[in-house]
N, C-alpha and C positions, 0 to 999 in steps of 0.2 A: 645805713642801719636804723640810724633816728628816723631818717625821711620815710622808712618803711613803716615803723612805729605809728611816726603820725597819721598816716594814709589809713594804717587798720583802724587807728585811735576813730578817725574821721568817720569811716565806714560804720564803726559798731555804734558811733553817736547817731549816724544818719537810720540806721537799723531801728536802734530803739527809739527815737521819734516818729518813725514810721509804725511799729507797732503800738505805740502808744496812743497816735492820734488816728489810728485805722477806723476807718468810718465804719466797717461793717462791725465795729466795738459801740458804736454810738446806735446804729440801727440794727438791722441783723443781715449776715453775709448773704443770705437771698435775697433782701430787697436792693441789694447792692450789685446785684449780677447785672444788671443791664446800664450802670453807670450811675453818674451822682452829678450834681451841679455845686461846686462851691460857692458859698455867698457870704461874702465879707462882713463881719461883725459891725464895722461902721456902715455899710448899707442898712442893715437890720436897726442900728442904732438912730440913724439921721432921715430915712426915707420921711417920716411924717413930719417933721420940722423943715423939709425943703418942698413941703405941699404934695408930695406922692401919694396917692389915692392907693387903697389896697388893692384897686383891681388893674391900677399902673405900675402896682410894686409885683404883683404877679404877671404881668406881661415882661416886665425886665427879667425875671427869675426863667421865662419861658425863652426870652433871648438869649437867657447867660446858659441855658441849657444846650445852644447850638454854638456858643463860642467856646473853642477849643485850643483857641491860639490869639496872638496879637491882631488878626485880621477880625473883620467885621463878619457878624454872623448874617443869614440869608434866608431864613426859613419864609414859607409863605404866610400870608394873612389866614389861610384856611388851614394850616395845619395849627397853628396857635390856637385859633377858635375852636378848633375841633378838640383841641387839648385842656381849654378854659372852659368848654360848652357852652361859649356865648356866640354870638353872629361874627360875621368878619366886619361889619360894619362897628361892631362895637369895639373890636381890635382895634380899625383903623382910628376910630374917635381917640381909643388911649393912648395911641403914638402921635397921636395929631397934638393931643395935651401936654404929652412929653416934650414935643419941639416947640409948643409955645411956651414951655416951661423952661427952653434952651437947657435941656437934658438928653436929648434924644435927637439925631440927625438922619433921615431917611436918604438913601443914595438910591434914585431909580436906575435902572437897568431894563430898559424895554426890551419885552419879551422873555424876561426873568423877571425872577422873585427880587425884590428891594435889599439891600443891605441895610445894616442898620448900625451905625455908629453911636457906640456909648461913650465914649471919650470925654462928651460934655459931661455926664455924669460922673465919670471917673474924677473929672479934674475938680468939679464941686465938693466931692466926697473927700478928696486929699486934702481941699483948702479946709473944710471943717475939723479936718482931723489935727492940721498943723493950727488954726486958730478957733479953738472951740469956744463958743458962747457960753458964759456962766449959766450954770442951772439955775 
């Protein structure tokens, strides 16, 4: 009986948390019908101090909009360029810059779109969380 009560309590807590943090309450129900992209506060807090430009940050946001699990996202440069309203050459340049900063790894797949490994970015952000620099 106690185990059932614990399960019910946990379910209520999850339901309360979900309703409290419901994305449609932050935006509108209509705006989230097509989905949303979660961005950790740590990224927003630290991208500037990591030397990431605003355009590179938007590229990361677009890459994250194609990342649904632990696997690497693989949108085409054309798709990202279209969404960002910039050229494919510019998108490639931003990706190259992030690679040079050791924040992104592109994995080429002949005949298919590249995969984008964001683990270097994630690892750097986690280090910044664990060992914050004094402000």
